[in-house]
N, CA, C and O atoms as a Maestro MAE file, in Angstrom:
{
 s_m_m2io_version
 :::
 2.0.0
}

f_m_ct {
 s_m_title
 :::
 protein
 m_atom[300] {
  # First column is atom index #
  i_m_mmod_type
  r_m_x_coord
  r_m_y_coord
  r_m_z_coord
  i_m_residue_number
  s_m_chain_name
  s_m_pdb_residue_name
  s_m_pdb_atom_name
  i_m_atomic_number
  :::
  1 25 -8.412 0.301 -16.762 1 A "UNK " " N  " 7
  2 3 -9.554 0.234 -15.856 1 A "UNK " " CA " 6
  3 2 -9.067 -0.052 -14.432 1 A "UNK " " C  " 6
  4 15 -8.289 -0.978 -14.200 1 A "UNK " " O  " 8
  5 25 -9.528 0.739 -13.513 2 A "UNK " " N  " 7
  6 3 -9.146 0.595 -12.111 2 A "UNK " " CA " 6
  7 2 -9.839 -0.611 -11.498 2 A "UNK " " C  " 6
  8 15 -11.031 -0.829 -11.714 2 A "UNK " " O  " 8
  9 25 -9.082 -1.397 -10.727 3 A "UNK " " N  " 7
  10 3 -9.637 -2.553 -10.049 3 A "UNK " " CA " 6
  11 2 -9.356 -2.433 -8.556 3 A "UNK " " C  " 6
  12 15 -8.208 -2.278 -8.139 3 A "UNK " " O  " 8
  13 25 -10.409 -2.508 -7.764 4 A "UNK " " N  " 7
  14 3 -10.271 -2.435 -6.308 4 A "UNK " " CA " 6
  15 2 -9.867 -3.820 -5.816 4 A "UNK " " C  " 6
  16 15 -10.554 -4.804 -6.092 4 A "UNK " " O  " 8
  17 25 -8.751 -3.899 -5.085 5 A "UNK " " N  " 7
  18 3 -8.304 -5.200 -4.595 5 A "UNK " " CA " 6
  19 2 -8.467 -5.339 -3.083 5 A "UNK " " C  " 6
  20 15 -8.358 -6.440 -2.544 5 A "UNK " " O  " 8
  21 25 -8.724 -4.238 -2.407 6 A "UNK " " N  " 7
  22 3 -8.961 -4.214 -0.969 6 A "UNK " " CA " 6
  23 2 -9.519 -2.828 -0.665 6 A "UNK " " C  " 6
  24 15 -9.349 -1.916 -1.474 6 A "UNK " " O  " 8
  25 25 -10.167 -2.646 0.453 7 A "UNK " " N  " 7
  26 3 -10.650 -1.308 0.802 7 A "UNK " " CA " 6
  27 2 -9.491 -0.318 0.726 7 A "UNK " " C  " 6
  28 15 -8.452 -0.523 1.352 7 A "UNK " " O  " 8
  29 25 -9.672 0.746 -0.036 8 A "UNK " " N  " 7
  30 3 -8.695 1.820 -0.215 8 A "UNK " " CA " 6
  31 2 -7.466 1.454 -1.042 8 A "UNK " " C  " 6
  32 15 -6.546 2.264 -1.155 8 A "UNK " " O  " 8
  33 25 -7.429 0.253 -1.623 9 A "UNK " " N  " 7
  34 3 -6.289 -0.164 -2.435 9 A "UNK " " CA " 6
  35 2 -6.787 -0.558 -3.825 9 A "UNK " " C  " 6
  36 15 -7.701 -1.370 -3.964 9 A "UNK " " O  " 8
  37 25 -6.168 0.033 -4.853 10 A "UNK " " N  " 7
  38 3 -6.560 -0.273 -6.232 10 A "UNK " " CA " 6
  39 2 -5.322 -0.529 -7.088 10 A "UNK " " C  " 6
  40 15 -4.200 -0.192 -6.712 10 A "UNK " " O  " 8
  41 25 -5.561 -1.131 -8.241 11 A "UNK " " N  " 7
  42 3 -4.527 -1.275 -9.261 11 A "UNK " " CA " 6
  43 2 -5.120 -0.845 -10.593 11 A "UNK " " C  " 6
  44 15 -6.299 -1.064 -10.868 11 A "UNK " " O  " 8
  45 25 -4.281 -0.233 -11.408 12 A "UNK " " N  " 7
  46 3 -4.692 0.169 -12.742 12 A "UNK " " CA " 6
  47 2 -3.453 0.056 -13.621 12 A "UNK " " C  " 6
  48 15 -2.380 0.538 -13.259 12 A "UNK " " O  " 8
  49 25 -3.606 -0.571 -14.755 13 A "UNK " " N  " 7
  50 3 -2.472 -0.865 -15.612 13 A "UNK " " CA " 6
  51 2 -1.620 0.365 -15.921 13 A "UNK " " C  " 6
  52 15 -0.393 0.268 -15.916 13 A "UNK " " O  " 8
  53 25 -2.223 1.496 -16.184 14 A "UNK " " N  " 7
  54 3 -1.475 2.691 -16.549 14 A "UNK " " CA " 6
  55 2 -1.009 3.549 -15.390 14 A "UNK " " C  " 6
  56 15 -0.440 4.619 -15.607 14 A "UNK " " O  " 8
  57 25 -1.236 3.109 -14.175 15 A "UNK " " N  " 7
  58 3 -0.848 3.888 -12.995 15 A "UNK " " CA " 6
  59 2 0.210 3.116 -12.216 15 A "UNK " " C  " 6
  60 15 -0.028 2.003 -11.747 15 A "UNK " " O  " 8
  61 25 1.378 3.728 -12.088 16 A "UNK " " N  " 7
  62 3 2.479 3.144 -11.300 16 A "UNK " " CA " 6
  63 2 2.793 1.710 -11.727 16 A "UNK " " C  " 6
  64 15 3.048 0.840 -10.895 16 A "UNK " " O  " 8
  65 25 2.768 1.486 -13.037 17 A "UNK " " N  " 7
  66 3 3.129 0.187 -13.614 17 A "UNK " " CA " 6
  67 2 2.242 -0.954 -13.127 17 A "UNK " " C  " 6
  68 15 2.682 -2.102 -13.075 17 A "UNK " " O  " 8
  69 25 1.005 -0.648 -12.773 18 A "UNK " " N  " 7
  70 3 0.069 -1.668 -12.322 18 A "UNK " " CA " 6
  71 2 0.284 -2.132 -10.900 18 A "UNK " " C  " 6
  72 15 -0.271 -3.149 -10.483 18 A "UNK " " O  " 8
  73 25 1.087 -1.393 -10.150 19 A "UNK " " N  " 7
  74 3 1.321 -1.738 -8.744 19 A "UNK " " CA " 6
  75 2 0.165 -1.223 -7.887 19 A "UNK " " C  " 6
  76 15 -0.495 -0.255 -8.264 19 A "UNK " " O  " 8
  77 25 -0.090 -1.855 -6.744 20 A "UNK " " N  " 7
  78 3 -1.158 -1.387 -5.853 20 A "UNK " " CA " 6
  79 2 -0.877 0.025 -5.341 20 A "UNK " " C  " 6
  80 15 0.238 0.338 -4.924 20 A "UNK " " O  " 8
  81 25 -1.902 0.864 -5.382 21 A "UNK " " N  " 7
  82 3 -1.816 2.238 -4.888 21 A "UNK " " CA " 6
  83 2 -2.998 2.521 -3.969 21 A "UNK " " C  " 6
  84 15 -3.981 1.780 -3.941 21 A "UNK " " O  " 8
  85 25 -2.878 3.610 -3.220 22 A "UNK " " N  " 7
  86 3 -3.997 4.054 -2.405 22 A "UNK " " CA " 6
  87 2 -5.065 4.597 -3.348 22 A "UNK " " C  " 6
  88 15 -4.783 5.421 -4.219 22 A "UNK " " O  " 8
  89 25 -6.273 4.131 -3.162 23 A "UNK " " N  " 7
  90 3 -7.392 4.515 -4.025 23 A "UNK " " CA " 6
  91 2 -7.509 6.037 -4.135 23 A "UNK " " C  " 6
  92 15 -7.477 6.754 -3.135 23 A "UNK " " O  " 8
  93 25 -7.645 6.505 -5.370 24 A "UNK " " N  " 7
  94 3 -7.811 7.926 -5.616 24 A "UNK " " CA " 6
  95 2 -6.510 8.714 -5.616 24 A "UNK " " C  " 6
  96 15 -6.522 9.939 -5.739 24 A "UNK " " O  " 8
  97 25 -5.378 8.008 -5.478 25 A "UNK " " N  " 7
  98 3 -4.067 8.662 -5.485 25 A "UNK " " CA " 6
  99 2 -3.136 7.878 -6.413 25 A "UNK " " C  " 6
  100 15 -3.529 6.877 -7.011 25 A "UNK " " O  " 8
  101 25 -1.910 8.351 -6.516 26 A "UNK " " N  " 7
  102 3 -0.867 7.620 -7.224 26 A "UNK " " CA " 6
  103 2 0.205 7.162 -6.229 26 A "UNK " " C  " 6
  104 15 1.329 6.853 -6.623 26 A "UNK " " O  " 8
  105 25 -0.146 7.119 -4.946 27 A "UNK " " N  " 7
  106 3 0.794 6.739 -3.894 27 A "UNK " " CA " 6
  107 2 0.837 5.209 -3.790 27 A "UNK " " C  " 6
  108 15 -0.154 4.581 -3.415 27 A "UNK " " O  " 8
  109 25 1.985 4.616 -4.124 28 A "UNK " " N  " 7
  110 3 2.086 3.154 -4.074 28 A "UNK " " CA " 6
  111 2 2.092 2.608 -2.647 28 A "UNK " " C  " 6
  112 15 2.645 3.220 -1.733 28 A "UNK " " O  " 8
  113 25 1.475 1.466 -2.483 29 A "UNK " " N  " 7
  114 3 1.460 0.783 -1.187 29 A "UNK " " CA " 6
  115 2 2.891 0.525 -0.729 29 A "UNK " " C  " 6
  116 15 3.211 0.728 0.443 29 A "UNK " " O  " 8
  117 25 3.753 0.081 -1.637 30 A "UNK " " N  " 7
  118 3 5.132 -0.242 -1.257 30 A "UNK " " CA " 6
  119 2 5.873 0.975 -0.696 30 A "UNK " " C  " 6
  120 15 6.741 0.817 0.162 30 A "UNK " " O  " 8
  121 25 5.553 2.164 -1.156 31 A "UNK " " N  " 7
  122 3 6.180 3.378 -0.638 31 A "UNK " " CA " 6
  123 2 5.785 3.591 0.819 31 A "UNK " " C  " 6
  124 15 6.630 3.889 1.663 31 A "UNK " " O  " 8
  125 25 4.509 3.437 1.102 32 A "UNK " " N  " 7
  126 3 4.015 3.626 2.472 32 A "UNK " " CA " 6
  127 2 4.655 2.612 3.415 32 A "UNK " " C  " 6
  128 15 5.137 2.966 4.491 32 A "UNK " " O  " 8
  129 25 4.655 1.346 2.999 33 A "UNK " " N  " 7
  130 3 5.245 0.290 3.832 33 A "UNK " " CA " 6
  131 2 6.727 0.564 4.051 33 A "UNK " " C  " 6
  132 15 7.232 0.430 5.166 33 A "UNK " " O  " 8
  133 25 7.418 0.945 2.988 34 A "UNK " " N  " 7
  134 3 8.849 1.242 3.094 34 A "UNK " " CA " 6
  135 2 9.147 2.392 4.022 34 A "UNK " " C  " 6
  136 15 10.103 2.333 4.796 34 A "UNK " " O  " 8
  137 25 8.347 3.439 3.959 35 A "UNK " " N  " 7
  138 3 8.561 4.602 4.835 35 A "UNK " " CA " 6
  139 2 8.365 4.221 6.297 35 A "UNK " " C  " 6
  140 15 9.156 4.615 7.154 35 A "UNK " " O  " 8
  141 25 7.322 3.459 6.584 36 A "UNK " " N  " 7
  142 3 7.062 3.037 7.967 36 A "UNK " " CA " 6
  143 2 8.161 2.081 8.435 36 A "UNK " " C  " 6
  144 15 8.639 2.191 9.565 36 A "UNK " " O  " 8
  145 25 8.560 1.148 7.573 37 A "UNK " " N  " 7
  146 3 9.638 0.214 7.913 37 A "UNK " " CA " 6
  147 2 10.952 0.953 8.164 37 A "UNK " " C  " 6
  148 15 11.782 0.509 8.956 37 A "UNK " " O  " 8
  149 25 11.130 2.080 7.483 38 A "UNK " " N  " 7
  150 3 12.334 2.877 7.654 38 A "UNK " " CA " 6
  151 2 12.310 3.790 8.871 38 A "UNK " " C  " 6
  152 15 13.275 4.509 9.130 38 A "UNK " " O  " 8
  153 25 11.211 3.764 9.617 39 A "UNK " " N  " 7
  154 3 11.140 4.528 10.855 39 A "UNK " " CA " 6
  155 2 10.245 5.751 10.821 39 A "UNK " " C  " 6
  156 15 10.091 6.425 11.840 39 A "UNK " " O  " 8
  157 25 9.653 6.054 9.683 40 A "UNK " " N  " 7
  158 3 8.760 7.211 9.614 40 A "UNK " " CA " 6
  159 2 7.473 6.888 10.381 40 A "UNK " " C  " 6
  160 15 6.962 5.772 10.286 40 A "UNK " " O  " 8
  161 25 6.962 7.830 11.118 41 A "UNK " " N  " 7
  162 3 5.724 7.595 11.861 41 A "UNK " " CA " 6
  163 2 4.531 7.620 10.918 41 A "UNK " " C  " 6
  164 15 4.595 8.186 9.827 41 A "UNK " " O  " 8
  165 25 3.467 7.011 11.346 42 A "UNK " " N  " 7
  166 3 2.235 7.011 10.556 42 A "UNK " " CA " 6
  167 2 1.765 8.445 10.344 42 A "UNK " " C  " 6
  168 15 1.306 8.792 9.256 42 A "UNK " " O  " 8
  169 25 1.874 9.271 11.364 43 A "UNK " " N  " 7
  170 3 1.446 10.665 11.250 43 A "UNK " " CA " 6
  171 2 2.261 11.417 10.197 43 A "UNK " " C  " 6
  172 15 1.716 12.225 9.445 43 A "UNK " " O  " 8
  173 25 3.559 11.149 10.147 44 A "UNK " " N  " 7
  174 3 4.412 11.809 9.156 44 A "UNK " " CA " 6
  175 2 4.071 11.327 7.748 44 A "UNK " " C  " 6
  176 15 4.019 12.128 6.814 44 A "UNK " " O  " 8
  177 25 3.841 10.034 7.592 45 A "UNK " " N  " 7
  178 3 3.440 9.495 6.287 45 A "UNK " " CA " 6
  179 2 2.131 10.145 5.851 45 A "UNK " " C  " 6
  180 15 1.982 10.537 4.694 45 A "UNK " " O  " 8
  181 25 1.195 10.257 6.772 46 A "UNK " " N  " 7
  182 3 -0.089 10.893 6.465 46 A "UNK " " CA " 6
  183 2 0.120 12.321 5.973 46 A "UNK " " C  " 6
  184 15 -0.460 12.739 4.971 46 A "UNK " " O  " 8
  185 25 0.942 13.046 6.682 47 A "UNK " " N  " 7
  186 3 1.196 14.446 6.340 47 A "UNK " " CA " 6
  187 2 1.959 14.574 5.014 47 A "UNK " " C  " 6
  188 15 1.585 15.382 4.165 47 A "UNK " " O  " 8
  189 25 3.014 13.790 4.834 48 A "UNK " " N  " 7
  190 3 3.857 13.866 3.631 48 A "UNK " " CA " 6
  191 2 3.096 13.533 2.348 48 A "UNK " " C  " 6
  192 15 3.349 14.126 1.300 48 A "UNK " " O  " 8
  193 25 2.166 12.581 2.435 49 A "UNK " " N  " 7
  194 3 1.485 12.096 1.232 49 A "UNK " " CA " 6
  195 2 -0.008 12.416 1.213 49 A "UNK " " C  " 6
  196 15 -0.747 11.881 0.386 49 A "UNK " " O  " 8
  197 25 -0.449 13.274 2.107 50 A "UNK " " N  " 7
  198 3 -1.851 13.709 2.187 50 A "UNK " " CA " 6
  199 2 -2.807 12.511 2.242 50 A "UNK " " C  " 6
  200 15 -3.759 12.414 1.467 50 A "UNK " " O  " 8
  201 25 -2.522 11.607 3.180 51 A "UNK " " N  " 7
  202 3 -3.332 10.402 3.348 51 A "UNK " " CA " 6
  203 2 -4.051 10.435 4.692 51 A "UNK " " C  " 6
  204 15 -3.655 11.148 5.614 51 A "UNK " " O  " 8
  205 25 -5.106 9.653 4.775 52 A "UNK " " N  " 7
  206 3 -5.806 9.487 6.044 52 A "UNK " " CA " 6
  207 2 -5.199 8.298 6.787 52 A "UNK " " C  " 6
  208 15 -4.502 7.471 6.200 52 A "UNK " " O  " 8
  209 25 -5.473 8.231 8.065 53 A "UNK " " N  " 7
  210 3 -5.023 7.092 8.864 53 A "UNK " " CA " 6
  211 2 -5.589 5.796 8.275 53 A "UNK " " C  " 6
  212 15 -4.893 4.783 8.208 53 A "UNK " " O  " 8
  213 25 -6.835 5.835 7.855 54 A "UNK " " N  " 7
  214 3 -7.486 4.662 7.265 54 A "UNK " " CA " 6
  215 2 -6.728 4.193 6.012 54 A "UNK " " C  " 6
  216 15 -6.576 2.989 5.801 54 A "UNK " " O  " 8
  217 25 -6.259 5.120 5.193 55 A "UNK " " N  " 7
  218 3 -5.516 4.758 3.982 55 A "UNK " " CA " 6
  219 2 -4.166 4.128 4.325 55 A "UNK " " C  " 6
  220 15 -3.761 3.157 3.687 55 A "UNK " " O  " 8
  221 25 -3.475 4.665 5.313 56 A "UNK " " N  " 7
  222 3 -2.188 4.098 5.723 56 A "UNK " " CA " 6
  223 2 -2.396 2.697 6.283 56 A "UNK " " C  " 6
  224 15 -1.632 1.785 5.967 56 A "UNK " " O  " 8
  225 25 -3.412 2.518 7.104 57 A "UNK " " N  " 7
  226 3 -3.676 1.194 7.660 57 A "UNK " " CA " 6
  227 2 -4.142 0.214 6.581 57 A "UNK " " C  " 6
  228 15 -3.914 -0.989 6.709 57 A "UNK " " O  " 8
  229 25 -4.777 0.697 5.542 58 A "UNK " " N  " 7
  230 3 -5.144 -0.166 4.415 58 A "UNK " " CA " 6
  231 2 -3.886 -0.713 3.749 58 A "UNK " " C  " 6
  232 15 -3.848 -1.882 3.364 58 A "UNK " " O  " 8
  233 25 -2.862 0.118 3.609 59 A "UNK " " N  " 7
  234 3 -1.594 -0.332 3.027 59 A "UNK " " CA " 6
  235 2 -0.954 -1.406 3.904 59 A "UNK " " C  " 6
  236 15 -0.453 -2.411 3.399 59 A "UNK " " O  " 8
  237 25 -0.975 -1.189 5.213 60 A "UNK " " N  " 7
  238 3 -0.422 -2.183 6.138 60 A "UNK " " CA " 6
  239 2 -1.217 -3.487 6.083 60 A "UNK " " C  " 6
  240 15 -0.642 -4.575 6.096 60 A "UNK " " O  " 8
  241 25 -2.519 -3.369 6.023 61 A "UNK " " N  " 7
  242 3 -3.376 -4.552 5.940 61 A "UNK " " CA " 6
  243 2 -3.094 -5.325 4.644 61 A "UNK " " C  " 6
  244 15 -3.035 -6.555 4.650 61 A "UNK " " O  " 8
  245 25 -2.921 -4.596 3.536 62 A "UNK " " N  " 7
  246 3 -2.621 -5.251 2.269 62 A "UNK " " CA " 6
  247 2 -1.285 -5.994 2.348 62 A "UNK " " C  " 6
  248 15 -1.182 -7.132 1.888 62 A "UNK " " O  " 8
  249 25 -0.274 -5.367 2.921 63 A "UNK " " N  " 7
  250 3 1.031 -6.007 3.060 63 A "UNK " " CA " 6
  251 2 0.930 -7.258 3.926 63 A "UNK " " C  " 6
  252 15 1.529 -8.283 3.600 63 A "UNK " " O  " 8
  253 25 0.190 -7.188 5.013 64 A "UNK " " N  " 7
  254 3 0.014 -8.347 5.884 64 A "UNK " " CA " 6
  255 2 -0.689 -9.482 5.147 64 A "UNK " " C  " 6
  256 15 -0.350 -10.652 5.331 64 A "UNK " " O  " 8
  257 25 -1.660 -9.138 4.321 65 A "UNK " " N  " 7
  258 3 -2.393 -10.138 3.543 65 A "UNK " " CA " 6
  259 2 -1.463 -10.846 2.557 65 A "UNK " " C  " 6
  260 15 -1.524 -12.067 2.413 65 A "UNK " " O  " 8
  261 25 -0.615 -10.092 1.887 66 A "UNK " " N  " 7
  262 3 0.314 -10.667 0.921 66 A "UNK " " CA " 6
  263 2 1.301 -11.602 1.617 66 A "UNK " " C  " 6
  264 15 1.569 -12.700 1.131 66 A "UNK " " O  " 8
  265 25 1.837 -11.168 2.748 67 A "UNK " " N  " 7
  266 3 2.777 -11.997 3.489 67 A "UNK " " CA " 6
  267 2 2.097 -13.264 3.996 67 A "UNK " " C  " 6
  268 15 2.690 -14.342 3.950 67 A "UNK " " O  " 8
  269 25 0.876 -13.150 4.474 68 A "UNK " " N  " 7
  270 3 0.146 -14.316 4.981 68 A "UNK " " CA " 6
  271 2 -0.121 -15.339 3.889 68 A "UNK " " C  " 6
  272 15 -0.179 -16.537 4.167 68 A "UNK " " O  " 8
  273 25 -0.284 -14.889 2.659 69 A "UNK " " N  " 7
  274 3 -0.581 -15.792 1.546 69 A "UNK " " CA " 6
  275 2 0.680 -16.356 0.897 69 A "UNK " " C  " 6
  276 15 0.602 -17.290 0.099 69 A "UNK " " O  " 8
  277 25 1.832 -15.798 1.232 70 A "UNK " " N  " 7
  278 3 3.078 -16.201 0.598 70 A "UNK " " CA " 6
  279 2 3.491 -17.607 1.020 70 A "UNK " " C  " 6
  280 15 3.409 -17.968 2.194 70 A "UNK " " O  " 8
  281 25 3.927 -18.380 0.056 71 A "UNK " " N  " 7
  282 3 4.449 -19.712 0.342 71 A "UNK " " CA " 6
  283 2 5.900 -19.753 -0.103 71 A "UNK " " C  " 6
  284 15 6.227 -19.376 -1.228 71 A "UNK " " O  " 8
  285 25 6.765 -20.211 0.786 72 A "UNK " " N  " 7
  286 3 8.174 -20.291 0.477 72 A "UNK " " CA " 6
  287 2 8.591 -21.746 0.305 72 A "UNK " " C  " 6
  288 15 8.193 -22.615 1.081 72 A "UNK " " O  " 8
  289 25 9.387 -21.994 -0.710 73 A "UNK " " N  " 7
  290 3 9.923 -23.324 -0.918 73 A "UNK " " CA " 6
  291 2 11.303 -23.349 -0.273 73 A "UNK " " C  " 6
  292 15 12.256 -22.785 -0.812 73 A "UNK " " O  " 8
  293 25 11.405 -23.992 0.863 74 A "UNK " " N  " 7
  294 3 12.683 -24.077 1.571 74 A "UNK " " CA " 6
  295 2 13.500 -25.237 1.032 74 A "UNK " " C  " 6
  296 15 12.992 -26.340 0.832 74 A "UNK " " O  " 8
  297 25 14.762 -24.966 0.802 75 A "UNK " " N  " 7
  298 3 15.648 -26.028 0.283 75 A "UNK " " CA " 6
  299 2 16.652 -26.467 1.302 75 A "UNK " " C  " 6
  300 15 17.467 -27.347 1.026 75 A "UNK " " O  " 8
  :::
 }
 m_bond[299] {
  # First column is bond index #
  i_m_from
  i_m_to
  i_m_order
  :::
  1 1 2 1
  2 2 3 1
  3 3 4 2
  4 3 5 1
  5 5 6 1
  6 6 7 1
  7 7 8 2
  8 7 9 1
  9 9 10 1
  10 10 11 1
  11 11 12 2
  12 11 13 1
  13 13 14 1
  14 14 15 1
  15 15 16 2
  16 15 17 1
  17 17 18 1
  18 18 19 1
  19 19 20 2
  20 19 21 1
  21 21 22 1
  22 22 23 1
  23 23 24 2
  24 23 25 1
  25 25 26 1
  26 26 27 1
  27 27 28 2
  28 27 29 1
  29 29 30 1
  30 30 31 1
  31 31 32 2
  32 31 33 1
  33 33 34 1
  34 34 35 1
  35 35 36 2
  36 35 37 1
  37 37 38 1
  38 38 39 1
  39 39 40 2
  40 39 41 1
  41 41 42 1
  42 42 43 1
  43 43 44 2
  44 43 45 1
  45 45 46 1
  46 46 47 1
  47 47 48 2
  48 47 49 1
  49 49 50 1
  50 50 51 1
  51 51 52 2
  52 51 53 1
  53 53 54 1
  54 54 55 1
  55 55 56 2
  56 55 57 1
  57 57 58 1
  58 58 59 1
  59 59 60 2
  60 59 61 1
  61 61 62 1
  62 62 63 1
  63 63 64 2
  64 63 65 1
  65 65 66 1
  66 66 67 1
  67 67 68 2
  68 67 69 1
  69 69 70 1
  70 70 71 1
  71 71 72 2
  72 71 73 1
  73 73 74 1
  74 74 75 1
  75 75 76 2
  76 75 77 1
  77 77 78 1
  78 78 79 1
  79 79 80 2
  80 79 81 1
  81 81 82 1
  82 82 83 1
  83 83 84 2
  84 83 85 1
  85 85 86 1
  86 86 87 1
  87 87 88 2
  88 87 89 1
  89 89 90 1
  90 90 91 1
  91 91 92 2
  92 91 93 1
  93 93 94 1
  94 94 95 1
  95 95 96 2
  96 95 97 1
  97 97 98 1
  98 98 99 1
  99 99 100 2
  100 99 101 1
  101 101 102 1
  102 102 103 1
  103 103 104 2
  104 103 105 1
  105 105 106 1
  106 106 107 1
  107 107 108 2
  108 107 109 1
  109 109 110 1
  110 110 111 1
  111 111 112 2
  112 111 113 1
  113 113 114 1
  114 114 115 1
  115 115 116 2
  116 115 117 1
  117 117 118 1
  118 118 119 1
  119 119 120 2
  120 119 121 1
  121 121 122 1
  122 122 123 1
  123 123 124 2
  124 123 125 1
  125 125 126 1
  126 126 127 1
  127 127 128 2
  128 127 129 1
  129 129 130 1
  130 130 131 1
  131 131 132 2
  132 131 133 1
  133 133 134 1
  134 134 135 1
  135 135 136 2
  136 135 137 1
  137 137 138 1
  138 138 139 1
  139 139 140 2
  140 139 141 1
  141 141 142 1
  142 142 143 1
  143 143 144 2
  144 143 145 1
  145 145 146 1
  146 146 147 1
  147 147 148 2
  148 147 149 1
  149 149 150 1
  150 150 151 1
  151 151 152 2
  152 151 153 1
  153 153 154 1
  154 154 155 1
  155 155 156 2
  156 155 157 1
  157 157 158 1
  158 158 159 1
  159 159 160 2
  160 159 161 1
  161 161 162 1
  162 162 163 1
  163 163 164 2
  164 163 165 1
  165 165 166 1
  166 166 167 1
  167 167 168 2
  168 167 169 1
  169 169 170 1
  170 170 171 1
  171 171 172 2
  172 171 173 1
  173 173 174 1
  174 174 175 1
  175 175 176 2
  176 175 177 1
  177 177 178 1
  178 178 179 1
  179 179 180 2
  180 179 181 1
  181 181 182 1
  182 182 183 1
  183 183 184 2
  184 183 185 1
  185 185 186 1
  186 186 187 1
  187 187 188 2
  188 187 189 1
  189 189 190 1
  190 190 191 1
  191 191 192 2
  192 191 193 1
  193 193 194 1
  194 194 195 1
  195 195 196 2
  196 195 197 1
  197 197 198 1
  198 198 199 1
  199 199 200 2
  200 199 201 1
  201 201 202 1
  202 202 203 1
  203 203 204 2
  204 203 205 1
  205 205 206 1
  206 206 207 1
  207 207 208 2
  208 207 209 1
  209 209 210 1
  210 210 211 1
  211 211 212 2
  212 211 213 1
  213 213 214 1
  214 214 215 1
  215 215 216 2
  216 215 217 1
  217 217 218 1
  218 218 219 1
  219 219 220 2
  220 219 221 1
  221 221 222 1
  222 222 223 1
  223 223 224 2
  224 223 225 1
  225 225 226 1
  226 226 227 1
  227 227 228 2
  228 227 229 1
  229 229 230 1
  230 230 231 1
  231 231 232 2
  232 231 233 1
  233 233 234 1
  234 234 235 1
  235 235 236 2
  236 235 237 1
  237 237 238 1
  238 238 239 1
  239 239 240 2
  240 239 241 1
  241 241 242 1
  242 242 243 1
  243 243 244 2
  244 243 245 1
  245 245 246 1
  246 246 247 1
  247 247 248 2
  248 247 249 1
  249 249 250 1
  250 250 251 1
  251 251 252 2
  252 251 253 1
  253 253 254 1
  254 254 255 1
  255 255 256 2
  256 255 257 1
  257 257 258 1
  258 258 259 1
  259 259 260 2
  260 259 261 1
  261 261 262 1
  262 262 263 1
  263 263 264 2
  264 263 265 1
  265 265 266 1
  266 266 267 1
  267 267 268 2
  268 267 269 1
  269 269 270 1
  270 270 271 1
  271 271 272 2
  272 271 273 1
  273 273 274 1
  274 274 275 1
  275 275 276 2
  276 275 277 1
  277 277 278 1
  278 278 279 1
  279 279 280 2
  280 279 281 1
  281 281 282 1
  282 282 283 1
  283 283 284 2
  284 283 285 1
  285 285 286 1
  286 286 287 1
  287 287 288 2
  288 287 289 1
  289 289 290 1
  290 290 291 1
  291 291 292 2
  292 291 293 1
  293 293 294 1
  294 294 295 1
  295 295 296 2
  296 295 297 1
  297 297 298 1
  298 298 299 1
  299 299 300 2
  :::
 }
}
């Protein structure tokens, strides 16, 4: 069963090992973030994976949310 975790971001146990993907696709959020971090432009990511600007920004928003919630135990 698909579960929406943020606008345009879903998870489903049988899709991409339960990792977050762009809603209605099998494109993992981590792939989008990795491509942008590696220097690919948003426009190129959109073109390569047939995504809208809104979907790419949803992936970025999800990544920012995860980082903001992360707690590190410093030793």
